[in-house]
N, C-alpha and C positions, 0 to 999 in steps of 0.2 A: 505494499498499499505505499502511495507515496503521497507527498503534503500539497493539501490541495487548502490555496491561501482563501478562496473564493467560498468553498466550504466552512470554514473554518469565521469568514469574516459573515455568514451563513448565524454561526451556532451564536456567536458576538451579540446581535442582534435579539435571537429568539431570548438568551437568556439576560439582552437587557430589559425586550419586554416585560419579561415573568418577571423580572424584578420590580416591573413598575405599576402592575396587575392593582387597581385601587380597590382594596375595600377587603383583597383576598392573600395580600400579605401580611407576614408579623418577621419580624428579625431576621432580615435577609442581611446578608451583607452589601454593605455601602457602596457603590458603585467604582472608588476609585480601588478597591478590594477585588473586585469582579474582576475587570480589565488586569490588574496583577495576577490574581491566574487566569486570565487567558493566555497574557504573554509567556505567562510558565509551558505552560502545555502547547503553545503553537507550536506547529513542524513536526510532535514528537508521535515515534511512531504508536501503536496502542500493543498490549502484550494480550497473551491470550493463555490462561491458567492452565495447568495439567490437573486433571482430576480422577483417578480412580483410571490410569492410563489413557484418559482419552483429553484430547485439547477440546475445552469450555472455552468461548467466545466472552468471559466475563467481562472483559476491558475490550470489546472488539473492537470499537471506535473511541476519538476523545472526547464523543458525547456525554459518552458514560462515567468519564473519568469528570468531565467539569461537575455533568452532572452530579457526582461525591462527593465533589467539595461544596457543595453548597446547601444551606439548612432546607428543612421542607416549609410548606406555606398555607400551616393554618388557619382552618377557615369557621367562621360560626356556624352555628346551628339555624342562627334567624339567614342567614344567608343564603343556604340553602334553598331557602324558600321562594328568593325572586331569580333565578338563574332560569338563563333561555336558554337550546339548545347549544350556538354558535358561541358563546359566552362560555359553555361550560366544554364543550370542545376543545376553542383555544388554552383553556383554565387545563385538563386534564391531559391534552398532550405534550405539556409542560412538567405539571408534576407529577406526573405518576411515574415516569424515567427516573428523576427525582429521589423519589419516593421507594423505588426497589432500587436503584444504585446503592444508596445508603446502607439498606438492609443488606444486602449483598457483600456491600466491604466488610460490616459487622458478619456476617458469617465467618470470612476469608480468616477472623481472630480467633475464632475459635479454638479449643486444643485439637491439636493432630491427632491424636487419637477420635474425638467425635466428627471430625471430618475424613476418617477413611469409612463411617461405619455408613453402609450400602443406603438407608432411610435420609442420611444427607444428602448423601450423593442426588440423590432424586428432588429432595427439595431444591439444590443448587439450578439442577437445569429447569425445574421449573422456573425459576424467577429470572434464568437466564434468555430460556423462550419468549416468558411474558415479557420481557424486555426490550424484545428484538421487535417482537409486535407490535410494541407501541413504538414505536423510533421509526415504524415506517408511515407515522402521519408529522413524523416533525417537520414535512416543509410542502406536503398535499394540500391543494386548493381548497378553499373551505365552500362546496356547494354540497348539494344534498345526495348525491353517492357518497362522498367521503360520510357524511354523518352517518348515514345508512352502514354504512364498513367500517365505522369505528365503532357504531353500538353492537353491532356483531363481534367486533373483537374483543370488546369489553366482555362482553356475554362467554366466551370462550374462554376468555384468561378467571373469571373467575367459576367457572367448571374446573377447569384447570386447579387450580388450587381452594376445589372444595374441600378433601380430605387433608390439606397441607400441615395441620394442626396434629391432628393423630398422625405423619408419617414424619413429622418433624419429633413427637412424645415419643415414636416406635426408634428412631434415632439413638434417643437418650437411652431407653433401655437395651439396647444391643448394644452400646456402651457399657452400662453395669454389669451386665450380663459377661461380657468379656474381658473387663478391665475394672482395676481399682480406681474408685475415683475419688481422690482426697478430696481437702477441704479446698486448695486452689482451682478444683476443676467446679468442682459444685458451684460453687460462689460464682464464675462465671457462666458456667450454663443460666443459674438462675438472674443474674445481673441481662444476659443475654434473650432469657427469653421473653423475661418484662416486654424488653425494646422489642425483639421480633414480633410478636404477639400482638399488643401496643398499634405498633405499625403496619400489621395485617389487616386490624380493626376499620384504621384508618383509610386503607387500600380499597377495603371493602364498602365500605359507607360508602367512600366515594362513586364506584362502580356499583353499585346498587341506586345508589338515588339518580347517575344518569340514563341509567336504563330505565326507571320504573317512571321515571319523566318525559323520556323519549323513544324508547325500544316500543316493540309492541307487546309485554310483560303487563297484565294487570295486577296490581297488588291488593286486588279482592275491599279496600276501603275506601270510600270515597270521600272521607273526608281527608285521606293524607294527600303530604305534597311528595310524593317519593314513600322515602319509610320515612319521614317524620311525619306526627303527626302534630299539626299547628296548635289544638290545643288537647292534649293528651290527658285519660281524666287517670291519677293517678291510683287511686283507689280503686277505679275497673279492673286495673290491669292487677291491681292485688289479691284481688279475688278469681282472675282468671289464673296467677299463680299458681294460689292456693287448689283450686279446683283438682287442674293437672299433675299437682304436685302428691294431692289427696286421691288421684286415678290409682297413683302406680302407688301408695302406701297400703291402703286398700288389697290389692291385689298381692302383697310380698305380707301385711300384716296382719288381713281380715279385719283390720279396723283403721281408724285416725282420729287425732286432735281435733276437737272443732277450732275454728276460728274466729276470734272477736278482734273487731276493728272500730277503730275508736279515728276522728279527726279534729282538728285545730285549726281553725283557721285564721291568725292571727288580724292578716292586714287586706281581707276582703270578704263583702257581707256575705256572698256567696256560698251555698253551704259544700260546694262541689271546691277540689282544689285538682286547678291540671295546669300544666306546663307542657312547652315546646321542644319538643323530645321523641325518640327514636323509641316507638313502643315493644321495638320488640328487643331492644338494650334492656331496657328494665325489668322486661318479664326475665331475662337470660337469668339477672339479677336473685331477682327472688325467687324463682323456681330452684335456683340453687341451694338458698336458703332455707326455703320452706322443705327441701327434703332430708337437710341435714338436720334440720329441726324436728323437723317426724321422726325419724331415725331414733333420735335422743332420746324424747319421750317416750316411744313403742320398747326399748329397751329399758328404759330404765324404771319404768313402771309395768314391765312386764311380766309380774305377781298381782298387777289390778287389771280388774275391766273396767275402772273409770281413772279414763287418762285427762289430764289438765291439759284445759285448752292454748293454742298458740294466739299473743296479744298483736297485734299489728297496733300501733299508732302512727297517724300522717300528720304532719305539724307544717304548717307552710307559716315560714317565717321572713324577716326582712332578704337578707340572702339567701336563705339552702330550704330548700323544701327537703324536709327528713321522713324518711320511712323506718319506724321503729319496732323492729320481730323483738319479740321475749318468747321466751319458752322456758318448760322447769324440765327440761330433762340433764339434769343433773352435772351440767356444769361441765367445764373443761379444766385440766389442773392448769396451772399457771409455769409450770416447765412445759406444756406443749403449746403455750398461746404462738411463740417466736415462730412454731415450726407451719403453722396455719396455712401460712403463706405460701410454702414454699412449693417449688414443682416438683419435686424426689419425695413429698414427706407425703403418704394416702392413710386413709384409716381402712379403704376399700381392700380387698387382696390386690398384690401387685402382679399384674398380666404381663405374660407372656408371648416373646415373638412366633413362636409356636402352636398357641393355642387359636383355629380360627372361629371358634366361637365367641371369643371375649366378644365383650359390647364398647365401642368404641368409646374410648378415651375414660371407661369405667377404673378406676385403680390407679393411674397415675397423677393423680393430684393435683389436676389442672382446672377443679372446678371455683374453689375461694377465690385464687389466686388471678384467673381471667375473669372472675367477674367483679373483683378490685380492677379488672383492669376497664371495663367497660365501664365503672363505678366514673371511676379517674378519666375517662377520655373526657367527658365534657369539662374537664373541672371538677368532678363531685369526689366523691368517696364513701370503701366500704370500713368498716372498723368495726370490731368483737368487742365486750368486753364480759367477760365471764366471771359469774359466783360460783368456784368450784364446791362441786355436792348440792346445790340449787339448782341453776338454769344459765343460760346464756342470751345478751342480747347483740341482736343484729341492728346496726346502724347507719342504712344507706343514704348519704347525702346528695343532691340534688342542687344544681344552682336554679332558686327560684327565680331569676332576672336572664331571659333568652338571650342577651345581646353581650351574658358575660358566661356564656356556655360555648365555648373559643373547645376548639380540638386540644388534647396534649401530646404533641408527639414528642418521641426522641434525638436528639442530636447529635446527629455525627462532627464528632471534632476529637481534637489531640487530649478530650479530659474523658471521653469515652472509650479513645482508642488504647488511654493509657492504665486504665480500668484491666484490662484484660494480661496486660503484661506485670501489674504490682502483684506480690508476693504477699501472702496473708502476714503481717502482723504476729507477732510474739503478743501473747494477754497479759495486757498491767493490770490485772484485779487478780483476788488473792480463789476465787472460786469462780464458777459458770454462773453464777446469778448475778458479779460484778459483771459479768463480759458477757452476758445478756440487758444489763442495765447499756451498758458501755454500746451495743450496738442498735438497741430502739434510739438511742439520743443521738447516733451517726446516719439513721435511717429518717431521722425529723428535720434534721438540718440538711439532709438531702433533700428532704420536698422541699424545706423552706426554701432552698436558694435554686429550685427551677426542675434539677435533674429526676429525672424518670425512676421513683424509689425503686429500693432492688427488691424486686420481690420488695375441662368444660364440657363439663360435662356432657350438657346438649350440645347439640350440632351452634354452629356456627349460623351467628345474623348475619 
């Protein structure tokens, strides 16, 4: 491949426009830094990474490298309600390569033993193929035929990545079955999966929004704008998630705890609590929490025929909408609390790579961690508080103001790349209790400084 000056200038123009999209960009490098980056890579040849004995074009052209060096452009939930097809196409053909390229670079920073796992190789190739598919629209003329083809390509990419979470989880399982996993490797995997899955949620959200609005798909809800409900009834989603979880509980335990719902609306006179949100995301979080609570209640009160109900309080405040779920399932020991959001920890039986009847993601330990990512995606959160011997409270925080519900995205920079190379330091506390306190303090400081905190059972929304 020889250097093409005209193509390089075209790349420069594309990224200048991408940087200047009003209302869609946040935290992108200034133009001077961008020009410096373009100059640094101008005229350089791309590299082909070798994986599993085959050449895989992860760096097939300079645009990939440029994409990798620029931050993503977080969008607000509210802005998704007013996009036209042409504007959405122009944004996505620039934004999707950036998001794909960033996470592909992080994949290559994973431990070598994990990169050698067959399932991780499949994930790598999926991302490379999808990246190439999007690049085809880099400079094409915007017309009806292009828009139709683009929409079809997005559907193809979404279908290709449908099981990518299970595939990546399988890769981690392959590593655990074939190698000893030390603390350093486990920390790297935890850090990566938080970022990988958050990136995956964001990419799927953008693709779903475009295909539902401008494709031939029907979302089945006349009030929805794509996958977003501009007037999502929170209590209705709570009840829906409860009924679905109750069905599973009845099938397994032949009984289930009842639901008590209370609401408190401090700032609106209407009785309903509504929000601009993605109902499928909220359902996913609540369904996971209901399953956990029901299982705890049924097993903790297995000698009784009278099961205490699960109580849910939905409260609207000035900044947040809080959904608090309380059960009397015996609680969780404090020593286990820090493990609940780890991907390599699960209370369900650990699946094996040779079991063809295994339920997707069951036992992988992805239920709570991914539910928390869904909550944090639009700057909410999911926290657990437990009273050992009594029960557990789970609180889902959602942004009450739609203009504050912006995407929370991982940023690939020197700080993130350094994390994969930093060795775990020796404990500076006299016991594990002290070390746990230090870990919690570190996580809190990381979240306050924006960095995605380190640390699905249901199919991805």
